[in-house]
N, C-alpha and C positions, 0 to 999 in steps of 0.2 A: 504494499499500500504506499502511496506516495505522500500521504499526509496523515497526521495523527488523528486521535478521536476527536469527535465533533465538539467536545467541550473542552479540549486542550488549547492552551494559547499557541499562537503561530508566529514565532519570530522569523525574521528574514531568513531565507535558505539560500544555499549556493545553487546556481542554475547549471543545467548540463552545459557542457562545453559545446558551442555550436560547431566546432571544428572536429569534434569526436565523430567516429564512424557509427557508433551504436549506443546512444544514452540509454540509461535503464528504462526498460519497457518500450523501447523505440522500434523494435524490429517487428516482423522480419524485414530485412532489406530486400527490395525488388530490383531485379534487372530491368534495363530499358525493354528488352524483348518481351518479358512477362508482363510489364506494364502495358505495352501495346497490345498485347493479346486481351488484356482486361478492358482497355478502352474500347477495343472493337466489340467485345461481348456485351457491353451495356448501351451501346449506341442506339438512338432512337430516330436517326435521320430519316426523313421521308414520311414520318408517321402523321404529322399534323399540318394543317393550313389554317392560318398563315404560320409559316415555319419561324418567323421572327419572334413569335410569342412562346415557342417551345412548349415546355411542360405546363405553363399556364393554361394551354388549351384543355388539360384535363378537367379543369374546374367548370363545371356545368351549373345551370341555375339550380339543379337539385343539390349540388354540393353547397351552393350558397345558402339554400334554405335549411339544409341540415346544421350548417354552421351558425346560423341565426338561432336555431333552437337550443344552441348551447349557452346562450345568454340568460343567466338566471338571477344573479345578484345585481347585474348591472354595472359591476365594478370595472372600470377602464384603467388599464395599466399601460402608460407610454413606454416604449422600449428603446428610445433614442438617448444617446449620450449627450451631455452639455456640449455646446460649441466650444471647442478647445483652442484657445489662442496662445497657449503657452507651450514653448518648446520643451522637449523632453526625450528620454531614450526611446520612447514608443510614439513620438510625435515630431518627427524630423521636419515636417512641412506644416507649421501651425496654420489653423484657420484665420481669416482675417475678418475683423469687425471694427468699423469706426463710423462715427457720426458725420453725416454730410449736411444736416440742418438742425440747428439748435433752437429753432423757432424765431430766428432773427433775419431770415432771408426773404421770406415772402411777406406780403402785406399783413398787418396785424389782424388778430381776431378771426378765426381761432389760430392760435400759435400751433404749428406743426413740427414735429421732430422726426427725422428721417436718418436711417442708418444704411450702411454697406455691408454686405457679406460676400465672402469668396472662400474657396477651399480646394486644395488638391486632395480630393476626398478619398481616392483609392490608396488608402494607407491603413494604419492602425489606430487612428484617433478619432475619426468621424464615422457615425453609424451611416451605412450606405447600402444601396442595392447594385449588384453587378449584373448588367444586362448581357444578352447573349454575344454582343460584339466586343465584350471586354476581354474574352480568352480565345485564343486560338491554339491549336495543337497540330503539329506537323504541317504548319502553314495554313490550316483551314479552320474557319469558324464552324458553328453548329450547322449540320446539314451539308457539309463539304463545300461551302462558299470560300473561295480563296480569300484570305485576309487582306492580302495586298491589293486585291481589286475592290474590297468592300470598305476599307477603313483608310481614311486619308487625313489630310491637315484640316479638312472642312468637317471631319466627323465620320460617322458610320452610316453606310447606305443599306446596311442590313443588320437586324438585330439590335436596333437602338432602343434605349429606354423609352422613347416615345411610342414604340410599337407595342410595349407591354400593357399599358393602361393600368388600372387599379386591380388588386387581388383582395377577395373576401372569402376566406375558406376556414376550415377547421385547422386550428394550430395544435400542436402537441409539444410540450416541453419535456424534453428527456433531461432532467436535472440530475447529472451524474454524482455531484457531490451529495445531494440529498439521498440518492439511492445507495450511495456507499457509506454514508454516515460520516462524511468529512467536510471540511469547510471549502476545499478547492482541490482541484488537481494540479500537480506541480507541472511547470513547463517541460515539454518533452514526453509527458504522459500520453501514450497512444491508445486510442480506442478502436476496438475491433468490433465485428458483427455481434460476437457473443456478449460484448459489454452493452451494446444497445438492446439486445434481446432481454438480458438481465434487468436493465433499467426499466423496460416496458413492464416486466412482471412486477417489479418492486413499487412502481408508481401506479400501476393500473391504467396505463394509457397505451394503446397500440397504434402504430402508424398504419394508414390505409390510404386508398386511392384518392389522389387529389389533395391530401393533407400537406400542411407545412410543418417541417420538423425544426424545432429550435433547440440547439444543443448548449446547455450551460455546463461550463467547466469550472466556474467560480473565478474567472480571471479577474474581475473588477474587485471582488472581495479581497483576493490576494493582493492586488495592487494597492487598495486602500490601507490594508494592515501591514504589508511587508515592503511596500514601496514599488515604484515603476521599474521596468526593466526592457530591454530590446526584445519585444514580442515577435519581431520579425525573424529573430534568430532562434528563439526557443519558446514554443507554445504548445499547450495541450490541444489534441485534435484528433481527427479520424485518420486512421490508416486506409490506404486504398482498398483493402480487402474488406472494408465495411460497406463499400459502395454498392456491390450487387445486391444487398439486402434492401438498400434504398430504392434501387431500380425495380426490384421485385415487388415492393410495396406501392410503387407508382406515385412518389411524392411529387408535389408541383413546386416546392421551394425548400431550400436548405439555408438555416441561419444559425449563427452562434455568437457567443460573446467574444470569440476571436475571429478567425476567418475560415473556420472549419478544418484547415489543414493542420496536422501535427507538423511541428518544426523542431529540429531539422527535418528536411524531407528524407523519406526511406527510399525514395527512387533516384538513382544516379541520373544526373542530367535533366531532372525535372523538378523544379523548385516549388511547385504548387500542384501536386498530382490530383488532390481532391477538386481543386478548381477545374483542372482540364477534364476530369471525368464527369463532373456535375454539369458544367456550362457547355463545354465543346462536344461532349458525347451525348449527354442525356437532355440537354436543352433546359436545365433547371437553374434559374436564376438563384444567386446567393445573396443573403444578408450578412454583412460583416460588421463586427464591432457593436453588437447589441448590448444594451444594458439589461440584463436579465435578473438582477438582484431583487427589484420590486416583484417581478413576476414569480420569482422563487417563493417569496414570502406569501404572495397572494394565493398561489396554488396550494401551498402547505396549509393555509388556513382554510381554504375551500375543500381540502382533501380530494382534489382532482386535478389533473394536468393536461386537461384539454379545454379549449376555449375558442371563441370566435377570433379571427385575426384579420386586421385591416392594413393593407400596404398600398400606399398611394404615392408613388414616386413623382418627382417633377417631370413635367412633360418638356423634355429637352430634345428637340429634333437633332438626330446624329449623336446623341449622347451615349457613352459606353455605360452609364449608370447614373445614379442620382444620390445626394444626400437624402435621407429619409428617416421619419420618426414613426415606425409602425405602432399599432395599438392592439393590444389583446384585451378582449372584453369577456369577463366570466359571468 
């Protein structure tokens, strides 16, 4: 076990050496050939129209109605991180926020105050959605579209975030620390299919067709109590061998309080193998850097780990993703 009992204090711990070949619990390592075989086995290319929405095509009006029926208490839980303008080991490109009007520019009454926001959001500090144009593998986006032809300086002509629209579906929180009786998983802790199955049983929430899987590792509790670290070099997450289970269950969305990938990568030459499998092979958009701490508490109090989930990304034509603040409703 990578953490102590749930009631034990958690002092800062040494992180796995990102240069090491096989941190504790990190394996098994996969060859590039084995990974390519896995990639091809979970592909859903040619399954849906429009292809640019990928697995969001799984969600039908029936899925939406079933998700709406999960709203019982009416408790709404935002899942977005605070807009982070401070540099740190996990925030190399801080978001921008400054005022553009302090009420002294336009004619008086009523006074108006205006501000500016910007972010290089595909990192470790901004809660965001990865659209299908964000990840290419072997030079191809989801469906086999050549990335060089589809993405240029003006943005993406296939698989942009504007193609996705909004998502309303059943969400499932697989709260691994809660299932294991610990505060968090240590960076480098690898999750396999058997770990997800065990968590389903422990929490009483199973993945099914069209659902959104949210994976909590306890990253932000660890950050709060033990301090920040370079989560791009070491983070808890999924091993590629867990992905066939997600393909079998037919999920529409994968999200995590990290970016779903265990780091360092267990695949030589592939820095984000779960990104490649989910986005480029399966057409499953990703939610990265979710704040799942409030949701963990809410689900424990409600004694259920399923809920209605609303994801409404910004409509950015040509965008490879979007900052977003999803909302879970219990």
